[in-house]
PAGUKOL-679088 format. One record per residue: residue number from 1; residue in one letter; z, y, x of N, C-alpha, C in turn. Coordinates in steps of 0.001 Angstrom, whole numbers. Atoms other than C-alpha are relative to their C-alpha. Layout:
ATOM  nr rest    n.pz    n.py    n.px   ca.pz   ca.py   ca.px    c.pz    c.py    c.px
ATOM NUM    A       Z       Y       X       Z       Y       X       Z       Y       X
...
***
This chain:
ATOM  nr rest    n.pz    n.py    n.px   ca.pz   ca.py   ca.px    c.pz    c.py    c.px
ATOM   1    M   -1091    -523     812   31616   18869  -88917    1154    -996      35
ATOM   2    S   -1151     885     -75   35127   17490  -88530     443    -406   -1397
ATOM   3    T    -504     512    1272   36585   15385  -91296    1432    -442     163
ATOM   4    T   -1383     456     -34   40128   14467  -92194      36   -1502     226
ATOM   5    P     -19    1440    -266   40951   11043  -90722     604    -757   -1176
ATOM   6    Q    -527     848    1065   41526    8261  -93231    1200    -779     548
ATOM   7    L   -1204     657    -458   45089    7087  -92779     107   -1378    -633
ATOM   8    R    -197    1334     545   45722    3386  -93125    1288     -42    -805
ATOM   9    P   -1233      77     790   48248    2576  -95859    1085    -736     787
ATOM  10    L   -1115     591    -730   51596    1865  -94228    1064    -450    -990
ATOM  11    D   -1054     506     863   54383    -178  -95759    1293     751     315
ATOM  12    L   -1157    -833    -305   56838    2696  -95514    1202    -357    -862
ATOM  13    D   -1125     447     817   58929    1248  -98331     808   -1063     741
ATOM  14    A    -691    1025    -776   59730   -1714  -96097     782     636    1148
ATOM  15    V    -693    -721   -1071   60611     666  -93256    1274     634    -545
ATOM  16    A   -1160    -654     597   62923    2623  -95557    1083   -1007    -357
ATOM  17    E    -976    1021     379   64571    -577  -96756     788    -489    1208
ATOM  18    V    -674     487   -1211   65327   -1838  -93251     909    1074     578
ATOM  19    L    -792   -1070    -610   66495    1523  -91937    1171     407    -875
ATOM  20    G   -1086    -362     893   68527    2339  -95005    1142    -989      63
ATOM  21    A   -1035    1027     -88   70361    -956  -94746     807     137    1286
ATOM  22    I    -708    -137   -1280   71170    -472  -91056     842    1262      21
ATOM  23    A    -725   -1266     -20   72152    3184  -91457    1241     -56    -887
ATOM  24    G   -1152     116     875   74420    2405  -94400    1074    -878     598
ATOM  25    N    -957     910    -623   76044    -451  -92514     745     691    1140
ATOM  26    V    -622    -696   -1129   76665    1622  -89385     908    1121    -502
ATOM  27    G    -791   -1083     548   77936    4503  -91501    1339    -434    -560
ATOM  28    E   -1281     499     475   80731    2261  -92780    1096     133    1062
ATOM  29    V   -1007     -74   -1076   82432    2434  -89377    -118    1289     811
ATOM  30    V     188   -1263    -719   80936    5567  -87771    -112    1089   -1058
ATOM  31    R     -62    -922    1123   82005    8195  -90280    -444    1413     396
ATOM  32    G     347   -1404    -154   80443   11635  -90629    -985     323    1100
ATOM  33    K     960    -246   -1079   77727   11209  -87982   -1394    -494    -372
ATOM  34    P    1333     473     391   74450   10690  -89878   -1099     405     977
ATOM  35    A    1033    -446    -942   72454   12708  -87321     -62    -921    1209
ATOM  36    A     -32     901   -1153   73584   10510  -84414    -539   -1371    -375
ATOM  37    I     502    1301     449   72892    7350  -86432   -1515      54    -163
ATOM  38    R    1446    -151     191   69430    8647  -87345    -729     -29    1344
ATOM  39    L     654     -25   -1307   68537    9391  -83713      50   -1369     666
ATOM  40    A     -98    1336    -577   69780    5963  -82650   -1039    -937    -619
ATOM  41    L     972     856     666   67583    4258  -85241   -1438     408     339
ATOM  42    V    1318    -458    -441   64593    6419  -84305    -316    -586    1376
ATOM  43    T     188     582   -1326   65081    5235  -80716    -355   -1475    -103
ATOM  44    F     251    1432     186   65185    1606  -81866   -1430    -225    -477
ATOM  45    L    1343     178     549   61967    1963  -83894   -1081     413     985
ATOM  46    A     980    -476    -980   60227    3776  -81047     -61    -905    1226
ATOM  47    E     -34     956   -1115   60904     791  -78739     524     658    1274
ATOM  48    G    -596    -680   -1142   63019    2986  -76504    1410    -484     256
ATOM  49    H   -1387     305    -342   66504    2912  -75048     819    1272    -162
ATOM  50    L    -848   -1113     402   69452    5119  -75899    1148     185     984
ATOM  51    L   -1142    -360    -841   71943    6913  -73648     921     892    -827
ATOM  52    I    -982    -760     765   75070    8097  -75471    1000     585     990
ATOM  53    E    -831    -681    -992   76914   10669  -73391     963     932    -719
ATOM  54    D    -989    -838     660   80161   12175  -74642    1376    -311     557
ATOM  55    V   -1368     151    -467   83873   12517  -74043     595   -1281    -570
ATOM  56    P    -599    1244     495   86173    9503  -74532     538     147   -1421
ATOM  57    G    -667      79    1285   87282    8468  -77981    -747     519   -1198
ATOM  58    V     734    -536    1156   84523    9885  -80189    -909   -1044    -650
ATOM  59    G     745    1071     660   82858    6549  -80977   -1300    -400     651
ATOM  60    K    1257     378    -676   80148    6000  -78353    -220   -1507     -74
ATOM  61    T     128    1456       0   80783    2293  -77955       2    -542   -1424
ATOM  62    L     -49     434    1395   81579    1947  -81661   -1380      79    -638
ATOM  63    L    1348    -143     537   78118    3255  -82579    -908   -1090     531
ATOM  64    A     842    1036    -606   76441     884  -80135     315   -1378    -584
ATOM  65    K    -385    1304     542   78419   -2122  -81397    -390    -136   -1468
ATOM  66    A     328      55    1425   77822   -1222  -85049   -1484    -283    -205
ATOM  67    I    1438     280      91   74051   -1162  -84539    -271   -1456     346
ATOM  68    A     203    1386    -428   74228   -4483  -82704     435    -986   -1082
ATOM  69    R    -497     907    1038   76272   -6097  -85495    -840      66   -1274
ATOM  70    S     774    -172    1230   73895   -4797  -88174   -1298    -785       8
ATOM  71    V    1251     751    -115   70940   -6836  -86905     325   -1429     425
ATOM  72    D    -215    1412    -316   70957  -10638  -86898    -909    -379    1160
ATOM  73    C     778     279   -1209   69754  -11056  -83320     979    -252    1142
ATOM  74    S    -866     232   -1151   71067  -11840  -79857     513    1332     529
ATOM  75    V    -663   -1218    -445   73534   -9240  -78590     845    -317    1223
ATOM  76    A    -837     159   -1195   75193   -8821  -75204     636    1338     339
ATOM  77    R    -702   -1205    -436   77782   -6334  -73992     409    -176    1448
ATOM  78    V    -330      29   -1417   78215   -5535  -70313     899    1188     307
ATOM  79    Q    -889   -1070    -453   81196   -3541  -69041    -336     306    1449
ATOM  80    F     433    -339   -1349   79830   -1748  -66001    1203     460     833
ATOM  81    T   -1086    -302    -930   82282   -1601  -63079    -570      57    1410
ATOM  82    P     534    -104   -1364   81896    -859  -59351    -299   -1342     659
ATOM  83    D     233    1299    -637   82045   -4567  -58470   -1037    -850    -732
ATOM  84    L    1041     733     724   79320   -5587  -60950   -1233    -140     881
ATOM  85    L    1176     268    -826   76355   -7191  -59174   -1271      12    -847
ATOM  86    P    1256      54     763   72675   -6955  -60157    -219   -1336    -694
ATOM  87    S     176    1326     602   72648  -10719  -60793     891    -203   -1214
ATOM  88    D    -859      78    1190   75496  -10243  -63281    -700     573   -1222
ATOM  89    V     754    -615    1095   73013   -8266  -65379   -1283    -774    -288
ATOM  90    T    1319     603     179   69652   -9951  -64799      26   -1517     -45
ATOM  91    G     -34    1451    -122   70719  -13536  -64112    -300    -424    1429
ATOM  92    L     220     495   -1351   70308  -15753  -61067    -493   -1436     -39
ATOM  93    T     469    1373    -155   68802  -18979  -59830    1110    -843     606
ATOM  94    V   -1089     861    -467   71321  -21798  -59399    -546   -1390     298
ATOM  95    Y     390    1357    -391   71090  -25223  -57823     731   -1003    -869
ATOM  96    A    -581    1058     822   71651  -28230  -60074      53   -1287     802
ATOM  97    P     -97    1190    -859   73007  -31101  -57923    -467   -1275    -689
ATOM  98    E     356    1245     687   72401  -33712  -60607   -1501    -242     -40
ATOM  99    T    1457     149      29   68644  -33041  -60651    -657     357    1327
ATOM 100    G     563    -403   -1284   68186  -31614  -57170   -1013    1123    -116
ATOM 101    T     947   -1091     216   66317  -28610  -58567     748    1310    -208
ATOM 102    F    -548   -1329     273   66851  -24870  -58945    -432     433   -1407
ATOM 103    T     297    -476    1347   67057  -23443  -62442     468    1441    -146
ATOM 104    F    -362   -1391     233   67203  -19877  -63702    1010      93   -1129
ATOM 105    R   -1034    -218    1009   70336  -18854  -65579    -101    1457    -461
ATOM 106    P     221   -1389     449   69520  -15764  -67713    1301     780     -91
ATOM 107    G   -1134    -893     124   71866  -12791  -67629      25     662   -1370
ATOM 108    P    -132    -644    1316   72974  -10609  -70564   -1178     882    -383
ATOM 109    V    1117    -871     316   69844   -8449  -70296   -1063    -712    -840
ATOM 110    F     989     751     779   67910  -11219  -72062     310      -4   -1496
ATOM 111    A    -297    -125    1424   69486  -10332  -75421    -919    1035    -638
ATOM 112    N     787   -1012     713   67707   -8299  -78110     616    1389     127
ATOM 113    I    -718   -1261    -130   70367   -5576  -77983    1047    -143    1093
ATOM 114    V    -932      33   -1123   72255   -4881  -74755     827    1280     -27
ATOM 115    V    -912   -1137     -28   75306   -2606  -74858     533     122    1423
ATOM 116    A    -422    -249   -1388   75838   -1187  -71339    1094    1055     -27
ATOM 117    D   -1129    -906     161   79307     337  -71526     366     651    1330
ATOM 118    E    -340    -785   -1190   80119    3102  -69006    -934    -336    1170
ATOM 119    I    1019     400    -968   76890    2568  -67120     136     730    1327
ATOM 120    N    -110    -762   -1245   77704    5267  -64552    1153    -464     876
ATOM 121    R   -1052     542    -859   80641    3218  -63210    -517   -1086     937
ATOM 122    A     596     993    -892   78303     660  -61621    -707     690    1157
ATOM 123    T     673    -553   -1170   76737    1180  -58200   -1482     213    -298
ATOM 124    P    1436    -226     219   73165    2506  -57975    -833   -1277      91
ATOM 125    K     751    1252    -127   71978    -954  -56908      33    -788   -1306
ATOM 126    T    -108     717    1275   73269   -2497  -60123    -694     769   -1113
ATOM 127    Q     706    -798     997   72011     399  -62237   -1505    -232      87
ATOM 128    S    1438     173    -196   68567     -96  -60727    -495   -1356    -482
ATOM 129    A     410    1311     492   68578   -3725  -61860    -556      80   -1406
ATOM 130    L     496    -178    1361   67877   -2397  -65340   -1373     668     -63
ATOM 131    L    1232    -785      27   64807    -377  -64312   -1190    -808    -505
ATOM 132    E    1144     824     396   62224   -3156  -64588     175    -498   -1427
ATOM 133    A    -240     534    1339   63857   -4586  -67698    -272    1054   -1072
ATOM 134    M     147   -1040    1004   63907   -1265  -69553   -1429     485    -137
ATOM 135    E    1358    -550      43   60383    -194  -68649   -1040   -1058    -356
ATOM 136    E    1044    1006     152   58375   -3428  -68499     413   -1172    -874
ATOM 137    R    -533    1092     805   60616   -5730  -70563    -201   -1352     654
ATOM 138    T      15    1230    -788   60519   -8304  -67813    1081      87    1068
ATOM 139    V    -950      68   -1107   62905   -9438  -65089    -580    -933    1049
ATOM 140    T     510     818   -1091   61784  -10729  -61700    1156    -424     893
ATOM 141    V   -1071     562    -822   64220  -13014  -59870    -605   -1074     893
ATOM 142    D     508     971    -980   63318  -14919  -56692   -1503    -226    -149
ATOM 143    G    1456      79      75   59642  -14147  -57170    -554    -473   -1321
ATOM 144    H     456     466    1313   59478  -15405  -60767     292    1068   -1046
ATOM 145    T    -144   -1016    1030   58926  -13024  -63680     309    -658   -1336
ATOM 146    H    -444     556    1276   60705  -13734  -66955    -120    1073   -1080
ATOM 147    E     156    -926    1115   59851  -12107  -70292    1331     163    -738
ATOM 148    L   -1190    -267     787   62631  -10451  -72276    -284    -175   -1493
ATOM 149    A     133     181    1441   63280  -10817  -75985    -629    1248    -627
ATOM 150    R     523   -1107     790   61531   -8624  -78565     600     -80   -1398
ATOM 151    P    -128   -1335    -595   62711   -6285  -79948    1080      36    1074
ATOM 152    F    -945    -123   -1104   64687   -5088  -76937     505    1438      66
ATOM 153    L    -613   -1325       6   67110   -2170  -76953    1211       2     915
ATOM 154    V   -1185    -236    -822   69543    -970  -74294     696    1250    -531
ATOM 155    V    -819   -1130     414   72329    1260  -75611    1079     175    1063
ATOM 156    A    -938    -243   -1094   74224    2731  -72657     909    1163    -352
ATOM 157    T    -946   -1091     218   77322    4918  -72781     500     497    1346
ATOM 158    Q    -628    -542   -1191   78814    7230  -70202     811    1238    -362
ATOM 159    N    -906   -1131     185   81533    9862  -69917    -425    1100     962
ATOM 160    P     541   -1036    -885   80146   13166  -68560    1051     822     731
ATOM 161    I   -1013    -881    -596   83483   14735  -67607     867    -704    1029
ATOM 162    E    -824     740    -953   85190   11963  -65617    -892    -472    1138
ATOM 163    L     933     252   -1091   83442   11901  -62247     574    -891    1094
ATOM 164    E    -605     809   -1059   85932   10055  -60028    -340   -1473    -220
ATOM 165    G     349    1410      94   84716    6542  -59293   -1262    -284    -786
ATOM 166    T    1243     212     734   81358    7043  -60993   -1197     286     899
ATOM 167    Y    1254    -188    -731   77754    7039  -59800   -1025     585    -976
ATOM 168    P     935    -620     948   75502    9531  -61633   -1338    -723     -16
ATOM 169    L    1293     666     125   72309    8004  -62951   -1076     805     718
ATOM 170    P    1106    -722    -650   69328    8903  -60742   -1076     366   -1004
ATOM 171    E    1044    -498     905   66347   10691  -62243    -878   -1138    -527
ATOM 172    A     868    1097     428   64255    7508  -62327     666    -851   -1066
ATOM 173    Q    -721     785    1000   66962    5717  -64307     100     757   -1326
ATOM 174    R     -99    -801    1224   67473    8576  -66789   -1333      38    -738
ATOM 175    D    1321     -92     590   63727    8692  -67354    -336   -1223    -850
ATOM 176    R     247    1218     785   63853    5145  -68764     640      60   -1376
ATOM 177    F    -618    -132    1314   66025    6261  -71663    -851     920    -869
ATOM 178    L     814    -818     898   64000    7521  -74600     756    1249    -420
ATOM 179    M    -801   -1129     450   66859    9735  -75800    1372     -20     650
ATOM 180    R   -1417    -165    -329   70207   11068  -74701     629     802   -1131
ATOM 181    I    -636    -679    1118   72521   12005  -77551    1501      96     247
ATOM 182    S   -1450    -122       1   76115   13080  -78081     501    -233   -1412
ATOM 183    I    -596     256    1311   78408   12045  -80910     703    1249    -514
ATOM 184    G    -757   -1179     403   80730   15063  -80987    1235    -352    -803
ATOM 185    Y   -1213     205     778   84106   15442  -82632    -320      62   -1492
ATOM 186    P     214     -90    1453   84274   14811  -86403     648    1247    -572
ATOM 187    D    -664   -1116     660   85120   17589  -88820    1299    -489    -656
ATOM 188    H   -1336     323     509   88474   17679  -90637     -17   -1174    -981
ATOM 189    D      26    1032    1030   87544   15524  -93645    -433   -1354     565
ATOM 190    D     461    1259    -591   85671   12944  -91562    1082    -619     885
ATOM 191    E   -1068     536    -842   88553   12629  -89110    1118    -587    -864
ATOM 192    L    -979     550     931   90927   12116  -92037    -478   -1340    -542
ATOM 193    S     567    1261     473   88583    9406  -93332      97   -1081    1072
ATOM 194    V    -135     955   -1100   88623    7758  -89899    1418    -548      54
ATOM 195    L   -1395     439     -14   92424    7634  -89991     255   -1027   -1103
ATOM 196    R    -258     890    1131   92441    6003  -93409    -796   -1294      97
ATOM 197    T     872    1168     -71   89599    3618  -92594     409    -958    1110
ATOM 198    H    -199     843   -1177   90511    2370  -89126    1460    -275     330
ATOM 199    A   -1401     190    -357   94313    2595  -89074     515   -1372    -419
ATOM 200    G    -564    1236     513   94915    -533  -91144    -797   -1243     318
ATOM 201    E     812    1181    -242   92014   -2834  -90281   -1141     329     952
ATOM 202    D    1132    -149    -895   89165   -3404  -87861   -1274    -131    -816
ATOM 203    R    1200      34     834   86152   -2420  -89936   -1192    -568     754
ATOM 204    L    1115     522    -782   83786   -3306  -87092     -43   -1518     -48
ATOM 205    A     -47    1458      17   84966   -6924  -87102    -526    -566   -1318
ATOM 206    R     457     464    1306   84094   -7172  -90802   -1468     311    -252
ATOM 207    L    1400    -377     184   80597   -5754  -90328    -896   -1228     143
ATOM 208    T     928    1123     -52   77835   -8273  -91044   -1431     514      94
ATOM 209    A    1401    -381    -178   74108   -8235  -90313    -659     245   -1353
ATOM 210    V     713    -333    1239   71913   -6630  -92980   -1506    -193     145
ATOM 211    T    1410     298    -228   68533   -7436  -91409     -86    -901    1227
ATOM 212    D     149     891   -1148   67101   -9630  -88662   -1045     543     965
ATOM 213    A     898    -472   -1055   65025   -9299  -85507   -1448      22    -462
ATOM 214    E    1382      49     461   61797  -10312  -87277    -336    1214    -873
ATOM 215    S     237   -1164     860   62152   -7546  -89871     -75    1282     827
ATOM 216    V      33   -1177    -867   62899   -4987  -87162   -1317      49     764
ATOM 217    A    1270      45    -730   59856   -6147  -85165   -1160     417    -888
ATOM 218    A    1059    -402     936   57646   -5767  -88263      49    1494    -275
ATOM 219    T    -143   -1436     217   59050   -2283  -88838    -530     785    1189
ATOM 220    I     500    -649   -1208   58306   -1323  -85239   -1531      -7      20
ATOM 221    A    1462      81      41   54719   -2521  -85671    -578    1010    -983
ATOM 222    T     448   -1002     974   54390    -297  -88744      48    1400     583
ATOM 223    V    -173   -1332    -587   55651    2729  -86828   -1155     341     935
ATOM 224    R    1101    -254    -941   52869    2336  -84259   -1239     552    -698
ATOM 225    D    1182    -447     736   50322    3111  -86995     173    1366    -642
ATOM 226    V    -186   -1347     531   51814    6486  -87976    -999     934     673
ATOM 227    H    1082    -837    -513   49054    9074  -87585     539    1224     739
ATOM 228    V    -316   -1201    -767   49288   11796  -84938   -1292     796     163
ATOM 229    A    1198    -835     -69   46757   14609  -85294    -231     506    1419
ATOM 230    E     322    -516   -1337   44960   15986  -82244     789    1266     303
ATOM 231    S    -759   -1233    -227   46729   19324  -82721    1437    -301     417
ATOM 232    I   -1354     404    -395   50109   17554  -82455     -12    -535    1431
ATOM 233    E     103     517   -1368   48972   15737  -79319     -92    1146    1006
ATOM 234    R     123   -1159    -888   47953   19044  -77745    1331     753      85
ATOM 235    Y   -1315    -658      23   51333   20498  -78779     981    -730     921
ATOM 236    L    -877     787    -869   53179   17664  -77020    -311     262    1471
ATOM 237    V     394    -251   -1386   51189   18188  -73823     384    1412     423
ATOM 238    A    -345   -1387    -320   51725   21958  -73977    1495     154     273
ATOM 239    L   -1450     -70    -216   55494   21502  -74271     380    -588    1358
ATOM 240    A    -310     628   -1288   55621   19128  -71299    -427     895    1161
ATOM 241    R     491    -859   -1076   53523   21444  -69152     834    1278     101
ATOM 242    A    -825   -1209     -26   55682   24420  -70153    1323    -247     716
ATOM 243    T   -1247     284    -725   58796   22668  -68815    -233      39    1513
ATOM 244    R     290      20   -1440   57090   22285  -65419    -164    1410     552
ATOM 245    A     217   -1375    -452   56310   26004  -65284    1212     895    -230
ATOM 246    H   -1176    -822     310   59753   27192  -66426     717     386    1290
ATOM 247    P    -618    -446   -1256   61509   29288  -63737    1330    -678     328
ATOM 248    D   -1280     656    -247   64805   27395  -64160    -144   -1471     385
ATOM 249    V     210    1442    -150   63229   23967  -63667    -602    -324    1364
ATOM 250    E     538     493   -1276   62716   22196  -60357    -933   -1173    -229
ATOM 251    L     836    1158     329   61295   18996  -61868    -117     -77   -1514
ATOM 252    G     215     -45    1437   59739   19165  -65323    -284   -1360    -599
ATOM 253    A     265    1238     728   58819   16562  -67919   -1260    -670     534
ATOM 254    S    1122     778    -525   56514   13817  -66660    -885    -489   -1148
ATOM 255    P     818     606    1065   53634   12178  -68566     737   -1104    -751
ATOM 256    R    -804    1002     699   56076    9358  -69314     869     647   -1084
ATOM 257    A    -801    -718     986   58250   11919  -71081    -849     386   -1215
ATOM 258    T     892    -345    1114   55262   13054  -73175    -263   -1217    -873
ATOM 259    L     202    1232     768   54571    9460  -74185    1251    -372    -783
ATOM 260    A   -1260     304     688   58240    8989  -75041     163     880   -1234
ATOM 261    L    -105    -909    1139   58186   12053  -77278    -988    -386   -1096
ATOM 262    L     990     458     976   55025   10749  -78961     544   -1181    -802
ATOM 263    R    -557    1159     695   56715    7432  -79770    1151     413    -918
ATOM 264    A   -1162    -428     776   59840    9201  -80993    -413     714   -1282
ATOM 265    V     394    -746    1206   58047   11554  -83403    -692    -910   -1002
ATOM 266    R     571     975     930   56081    8655  -84859    1110    -711    -775
ATOM 267    A   -1108     691     655   59330    6828  -85562     725     924    -971
ATOM 268    A    -685    -947     877   60926    9961  -87030    -778     224   -1296
ATOM 269    A     823    -167    1200   58002   10430  -89410     154   -1205    -922
ATOM 270    A    -160    1206     815   58324    6821  -90573    1366     -42    -664
ATOM 271    V   -1343     -47     576   62060    7259  -91094      20     915   -1218
ATOM 272    D      48    -948    1108   61282   10206  -93371   -1012    -390   -1074
ATOM 273    G     927     477    1026   58693    8186  -95296   -1377     610      53
ATOM 274    R    1315    -628    -130   55616    9978  -93966    -898    -816     929
ATOM 275    P     922     713    -890   52492    8309  -92496    -623     902    1059
ATOM 276    F     554    -936    -976   51836   11350  -90290    1133     831     594
ATOM 277    V    -989    -794    -745   53714   13507  -87759    -218    1478    -288
ATOM 278    T      78   -1444     189   54501   17191  -88317     611     714    1209
ATOM 279    P    -634    -743   -1101   55448   19941  -85833    1523       9     -78
ATOM 280    D   -1456      26     135   58998   19847  -87238     596   -1255     624
ATOM 281    D    -469    1217    -675   59337   16263  -85992     130     245    1496
ATOM 282    V     -14    -290   -1441   58493   17475  -82501    1160     922     343
ATOM 283    K   -1069    -949    -281   60929   20382  -82676    1380    -659     -92
ATOM 284    E   -1285     676     169   63736   18112  -83879     337    -883    1205
ATOM 285    L    -258    1019   -1015   63325   15541  -81100    -264     469    1423
ATOM 286    A     320    -463   -1348   62233   17673  -78149    1222      -6     914
ATOM 287    A   -1199     -78    -848   65783   18251  -76868     552   -1375     348
ATOM 288    P    -542    1308    -380   67143   14673  -77107    -943    -853     835
ATOM 289    V     950     806    -781   63936   13260  -75584    -269     613    1372
ATOM 290    L     433    -634   -1243   63173   15836  -72872    1142     500     891
ATOM 291    A   -1003    -731    -777   66421   17523  -71797     561    -820    1160
ATOM 292    H    -621     786   -1070   67905   14641  -69779    -984    -363    1113
ATOM 293    R    1003     302   -1018   64637   14247  -67851    -262    1189     927
ATOM 294    L     268   -1202    -782   64616   17814  -66491    1016     143    1125
ATOM 295    V    -875    -309   -1137   66034   18720  -63084     -32    1504     206
ATOM 296    L     -59   -1456     -98   67217   22317  -62952     196     457    1438
ATOM 297    R    -243    -607   -1307   67252   24604  -59945    1490     310     149
ATOM 298    P   -1442    -243    -192   70712   25078  -58384     469    1351    -533
ATOM 299    Q    -420   -1325     466   70780   28792  -59184      77      65   -1524
ATOM 300    A     -54      28    1465   70074   28052  -62853    1293    -656    -466
ATOM 301    M   -1241     674     379   73000   25630  -63038    1213     871     300
ATOM 302    L   -1117    -876    -341   75294   28109  -61283     156    1142   -1001
ATOM 303    S     -64   -1080     981   74410   30728  -63879     335    -493   -1402
ATOM 304    G    -399     549    1292   75428   28382  -66699   -1132    -473    -875
ATOM 305    R    1132     490     784   71958   27385  -67831      40   -1524     -69
ATOM 306    S      67    1449     164   71401   23869  -69145   -1424    -409    -346
ATOM 307    A    1325     501     354   68388   21657  -69774    -308     254   -1477
ATOM 308    A     219    -286    1423   68894   22173  -73512    -479    1432    -201
ATOM 309    H     480   -1383      79   68470   25923  -72985   -1478      88     367
ATOM 310    V    1401     -11    -423   65196   25268  -71193    -900    -515   -1125
ATOM 311    V     808     553    1090   63890   23097  -74051    -115    1012   -1136
ATOM 312    T      59   -1035    1037   64807   25854  -76510    -976    1105     377
ATOM 313    D     949   -1015    -476   62924   28401  -74389   -1448    -470    -158
ATOM 314    V    1355     548      51   59899   26129  -74240    -485     -76   -1444
ATOM 315    L     384      62    1410   59892   25561  -78010    -292    1381    -555
ATOM 316    D     213   -1378     479   60193   29292  -78647   -1296     608     551
ATOM 317    G    1137    -627    -654   57397   30117  -76224   -1318    -743    -176
ATOM 318    T    1222     786     180   54876   27437  -77238    -392      15   -1474
ATOM 319    P     404     -56    1412   52934   28072  -80471    -185   -1413    -583
ATOM 320    A     125    1289     683   53220   25155  -82899   -1236      -5    -869
ATOM 321    P    1165      63     880   50171   23939  -84797     388     214   -1450
ATOM 322    T    -274    -258    1420   49918   24920  -88449    -791    -963    -862
***
């Protein structure tokens, strides 16, 4: 006879305190976008990386910088350009004449939070330099492997409408991002608030850290203990398999995508103060976690279909556990 699993008591009050402080701090400069801030923090807690894709001027880089300033940890910002080299990101080995030895000089990727601005403007070779760092949290240079800092978050931005002089992220690179989100234009009142807030002073420059890397690391450890029922696990697998069988999809969600969704829903449950995952968590995060990993058939794209439409179809056609 099956029994209800005994859930370990989680310090969800501590999680709420850390997240509430960061969200409130970021909300001081990114007005009217609580959903985007929530998804960004869920990504951070799930030990993932975030791709912010939207038109210019809606606050992509501002959101990334605000999160970085809210945590007392090492932060690096890299402006991706066509002439950026892989060593400019990962670091390189240099010769020290005074000692006659070679030493490793770490690149910006060794920070806790890395803001990769306009990542699609760098060449594929430079983009690929982030692959090992984002997936394994290590960097190998000249045969030596170096561990990255913990926690480690890459927040990348890109403009989806300006294609001249850009290099679209390959599927393997997109798959390393836990979520892809959009900011969107603010509504009337929020845009008016932006005018009044940012016209006279730089609110971002006045932003101070409200927590530190150790507190974030402890919060991440708590999130790992959020309970996921077997029925939810089967639901996640069913959704991934349904994307592979969808007629509009050439390449569906991989097992890595299923694991990413599992981590994301655990973090979302913790954000909401629950020690367990519900089907609503899965439905909320399926699109931002899965859509950017799908490769559609050419005829589907020509007919105006998008990956988000596919995820909606899959959610509608896959029975959720009760």
